[in-house]
C-alpha positions in Angstrom: -14.1 -13.5 -27.5 -17.7 -14.5 -27.1 -16.3 -18.0 -25.8 -13.9 -16.6 -23.3 -16.1 -13.7 -22.1 -19.3 -15.6 -21.6 -18.6 -19.7 -21.7 -15.1 -20.6 -21.0 -14.1 -19.2 -17.6 -10.8 -19.7 -15.8 -11.1 -22.6 -13.1 -12.0 -21.5 -9.5 -8.9 -21.4 -7.3 -8.1 -24.2 -4.7 -4.3 -23.8 -4.2 -3.7 -23.7 -0.6 -2.2 -20.2 0.9 -2.0 -21.6 4.6 0.3 -19.5 6.6 1.5 -17.2 3.6 1.5 -13.3 3.7 0.3 -11.7 0.6 0.6 -8.0 -0.4 -2.0 -6.8 -3.2 -1.6 -3.5 -4.7 -4.9 -1.5 -5.9 -7.0 -4.1 -3.8 -9.7 -1.8 -2.2 -11.9 -2.4 -5.2 -12.3 -4.5 -8.3 -9.7 -7.5 -9.3 -7.5 -6.6 -6.3 -10.3 -6.7 -3.9 -11.7 -10.2 -5.2 -8.2 -11.6 -5.2 -7.8 -10.7 -1.4 -10.8 -12.4 -0.6 -10.0 -15.5 -2.3 -6.6 -15.7 -0.6 -8.0 -15.1 2.7 -10.6 -18.0 1.8 -7.6 -20.2 0.7 -5.8 -19.8 4.2 -3.4 -17.0 3.8 -2.4 -15.8 7.3 -2.2 -12.2 6.5 -3.2 -10.3 3.5 -2.0 -6.5 2.9 -4.5 -4.5 1.1 -2.1 -1.5 -0.4 -4.1 1.2 -1.9 -3.8 5.1 -2.0 -7.1 5.7 -0.2 -6.8 3.9 3.5 -10.4 4.8 4.2 -11.8 3.0 1.2 -9.0 0.3 2.1 -10.5 -0.3 5.5 -14.1 -0.5 4.0 -12.6 -3.2 1.8 -11.1 -5.1 4.7 -14.5 -5.0 6.7 -16.1 -6.6 3.6 -13.9 -9.2 3.2 -14.0 -10.1 6.9 -17.9 -10.0 6.6 -17.8 -12.4 3.7 -15.1 -14.9 5.0 -15.5 -14.6 8.7 -11.7 -14.3 9.2 -10.2 -12.6 12.1 -9.7 -8.9 12.0 -5.8 -9.4 12.1 -5.9 -11.3 8.9 -6.4 -8.2 6.7 -4.3 -5.2 7.0 -4.5 -1.8 5.2 -1.4 0.2 4.2 -1.1 3.4 2.4 0.6 3.3 -1.2 0.5 5.8 -3.9 1.8 4.4 -7.0 2.0 7.7 -8.7 4.6 8.5 -6.0 8.2 7.3 -6.0 8.4 8.3 -2.1 5.5 6.6 -1.3 6.8 3.2 -2.9 10.0 3.5 -1.3 8.4 4.0 2.3 5.8 1.2 1.6 8.8 -1.1 0.6 10.9 -0.1 3.7 8.1 -0.7 5.9 7.3 -4.4 4.5 10.9 -5.1 4.7 11.1 -4.1 8.1 7.8 -5.0 9.7 7.0 -8.4 7.7 8.0 -11.5 9.3 7.6 -13.2 5.9 6.4 -12.0 2.5 5.3 -14.8 0.1 3.4 -13.0 -2.6 3.6 -9.7 -4.1 0.6 -9.0 -6.3 1.1 -6.1 -8.6 -2.4 -5.0 -9.5 -2.7 -1.5 -9.2 -3.2 0.3 -12.5 -4.3 3.4 -14.2 -6.4 3.7 -17.5 -7.3 7.2 -18.6 -7.5 9.3 -21.7 -6.3 12.3 -19.8 -2.7 13.5 -20.1 -1.3 14.1 -16.6 2.3 14.2 -15.1 3.7 12.4 -12.3 7.4 12.2 -11.1 8.3 13.8 -14.5 6.4 11.0 -16.8 3.2 10.6 -18.2 1.1 9.3 -15.3 -0.2 6.1 -16.9 3.5 5.2 -17.8 4.7 6.2 -14.4 2.1 4.2 -12.4 1.7 1.2 -14.7 5.5 0.8 -15.4 7.9 2.7 -13.7 6.4 2.6 -10.0 5.5 -0.9 -10.6 9.0 -1.8 -11.5 10.4 0.2 -8.6 8.2 -1.8 -6.1 8.9 -5.1 -7.6 12.6 -4.6 -7.4 12.6 -3.1 -3.9 10.7 -6.3 -2.7 12.3 -8.9 -4.6 14.9 -9.3 -1.8 12.2 -9.8 0.7 10.5 -12.5 -1.4 13.9 -14.0 -1.9 14.8 -14.2 1.9 11.3 -15.6 2.5 11.7 -18.5 0.2 15.2 -19.3 1.6 14.1 -19.2 5.2 11.2 -21.3 4.7 12.4 -23.5 2.0 9.7 -22.6 -0.5 9.0 -20.7 -3.5 7.5 -17.0 -3.4 5.7 -15.1 -6.1 6.1 -11.8 -7.9 2.7 -11.7 -10.1 1.6 -8.7 -12.2 -1.6 -8.1 -13.6 -1.3 -7.5 -17.4 -3.8 -7.1 -20.3 -4.3 -8.6 -23.8 -4.6 -5.3 -25.0 -0.9 -5.4 -25.0 -1.2 -7.2 -28.3 -2.8 -4.3 -30.1 -0.4 -1.5 -28.7 0.9 0.6 -31.7 3.7 2.0 -29.6 4.6 4.7 -32.1 7.0 6.0 -29.5 9.4 3.0 -30.3 10.6 5.1 -33.0 12.1 7.5 -30.9 16.0 7.9 -30.8 18.0 5.6 -28.6 17.5 6.5 -25.0 14.4 8.9 -25.6 11.4 6.5 -25.5 10.3 7.5 -21.7 10.9 11.2 -22.9 8.8 10.7 -25.8 6.0 8.9 -24.2 6.0 12.1 -21.7 5.5 14.6 -24.7 1.8 15.9 -24.4 2.2 17.1 -28.1 3.1 13.6 -29.4 0.9 11.4 -26.9 -1.8 9.0 -28.2 -3.8 8.4 -24.8 -6.2 6.1 -27.0 -3.1 3.8 -27.2 -1.5 4.7 -23.9 -2.8 1.8 -21.6 -2.1 -0.7 -24.3 1.4 0.4 -24.3 1.9 0.4 -20.8 0.7 -3.1 -20.5 3.3 -4.0 -23.5 5.9 -2.3 -21.4 4.8 -4.4 -18.3 5.5 -7.7 -20.3 8.9 -6.6 -21.2 9.6 -5.6 -17.3 8.2 -9.0 -16.3 10.3 -11.0 -18.7 13.5 -8.9 -17.9 13.0 -9.4 -14.3 12.7 -13.1 -14.7 15.7 -13.1 -16.9 17.9 -11.5 -14.4 16.8 -13.4 -11.4 16.6 -16.9 -12.4 14.3 -19.1 -10.5 17.0 -21.5 -9.3 19.0 -19.1 -7.3 16.3 -16.4 -6.6 13.5 -19.2 -5.5 10.9 -16.3 -6.6 8.7 -17.1 -9.3 7.9 -13.9 -11.8 4.9 -14.1 -13.8 2.4 -11.9 -15.4 -1.5 -12.9 -15.7 -4.2 -11.7 -18.1 -7.4 -11.6 -16.5 -9.6 -10.6 -19.6 -12.0 -7.9 -20.1 -13.6 -7.3 -16.7 -15.9 -5.2 -14.8 -13.6 -3.0 -12.7 -12.9 0.4 -11.2 -10.1 0.6 -13.7 -12.5 2.4 -16.3 -13.7 5.1 -14.0 -12.2 7.8 -15.9 -14.2 6.9 -18.9 -17.0 9.2 -19.4 -18.3 8.0 -22.8 -21.6 6.5 -22.2 -21.7 4.2 -25.1 -18.3 2.9 -24.1 -19.6 2.3 -20.3 -22.7 0.4 -21.6 -20.4 -1.6 -23.7 -18.3 -2.4 -20.7 -21.3 -3.2 -18.5 -22.7 -5.6 -21.5 -19.5 -7.4 -22.3 -17.1 -7.2 -19.4 -16.6 -10.5 -17.3 -17.6 -10.5 -13.6 -14.8 -9.1 -11.4 -14.7 -12.4 -9.4 -14.0 -14.3 -12.4 -11.1 -12.1 -13.4 -9.5 -12.3 -10.2 -9.2 -16.1 -10.4 -6.3 -15.5 -12.9 -4.4 -13.2 -10.4 -4.8 -15.8 -7.4 -3.7 -18.6 -9.9 -0.5 -16.6 -10.8 0.1 -16.2 -7.1 0.3 -19.9 -6.4 1.4 -21.3 -9.9 4.2 -23.6 -10.5 7.9 -22.9 -11.5 7.2 -23.6 -15.3 5.4 -20.0 -15.1 8.6 -18.1 -14.3 8.9 -15.5 -16.9 5.5 -16.4 -18.6 2.4 -14.8 -19.6 -0.6 -16.6 -18.3 -4.1 -15.4 -19.7 -6.8 -17.3 -18.1 -4.2 -19.6 -16.3 -2.6 -20.9 -19.4 1.0 -20.4 -20.4 0.8 -18.5 -23.7 3.8 -17.1 -26.0 3.7 -13.2 -26.2 2.5 -11.7 -29.5 2.6 -8.7 -31.4 5.4 -6.3 -30.5 6.7 -8.7 -27.7 7.2 -11.4 -30.1 10.1 -12.6 -32.0 13.8 -11.2 -32.2 12.3 -7.6 -32.9 10.4 -8.1 -29.4 13.9 -9.0 -27.8 15.5 -6.0 -29.1 12.8 -3.7 -28.0 12.8 -5.1 -24.6 16.6 -4.6 -24.4 15.7 -0.8 -25.2 13.0 -0.4 -22.8 15.3 -2.2 -20.0 18.2 0.1 -20.7 16.1 3.2 -20.2 14.0 2.0 -17.3 17.1 0.7 -15.4 18.7 4.1 -15.5 15.6 5.7 -13.9 15.3 3.0 -11.3 18.7 3.7 -10.4 18.4 7.4 -10.2 15.5 6.9 -7.7 17.0 4.3 -5.8 20.6 3.4 -6.5 21.4 -0.2 -6.6 17.8 -1.2 -6.8 18.4 -3.3 -10.1 21.3 -5.3 -8.8 
């Protein structure tokens, strides 16, 4: 942990993104903001800051313009509320209709909270970090595919994961068949200390499943999941414990360092399709995401998630 947090940092990105268009969710602050800055510096022709608060997004865009001297048209801010299915669908429809191309979808928006709240009939962390993220991924995968075919290239769908998936207890997996998401949304059963960890475990399953049902050969879309490590970010803004906040300040990596992993995933090679990439290295998944038991659990999660996505947007998972 000490070596990774303070000594052995992931490499500074050098991949060219010349002429490419990227969407980065949750990018008005933290890892997403720094990833956008890198993408601009590395030649991206258009980077979309997708965030709930467009006023903060515009401030982030000005900050990037000031630090990179890019033209004002390089950075655009679009409204996206990941707690709302309607917002996700409207965003995807706009991107599909208005963007001439889409080379990178960097799914970085996430929620970490100890407070139990509901959104779209689900506990908000699970809704935001898993279901809405999956909805956006499936809605924009065709746009990524079309871009890859049109320009004879490979596009990228990259999600920001966390090594905390390894320690997820995920007691809700003991729920009856078809009842995992319902159990996760039962306040009387909720272990919010484990909720973020569990959401990142489910994200691993989602990205593996998407990569499996959309093989790289025909899809030409590289699907991967990155691990930025323990970083300074706005992710912990809901944590009010003074000791925990001090620990974060002392031990967390600089935000820029963590963002390097996001940019790496957005330009990584075909060997990363379906893979987990902590610190820019392909690494077998561990804990509940490993072995035959992990595969069976992934199948259960996918069956429930697919049904939910099809209710929201019929045909989206096909």
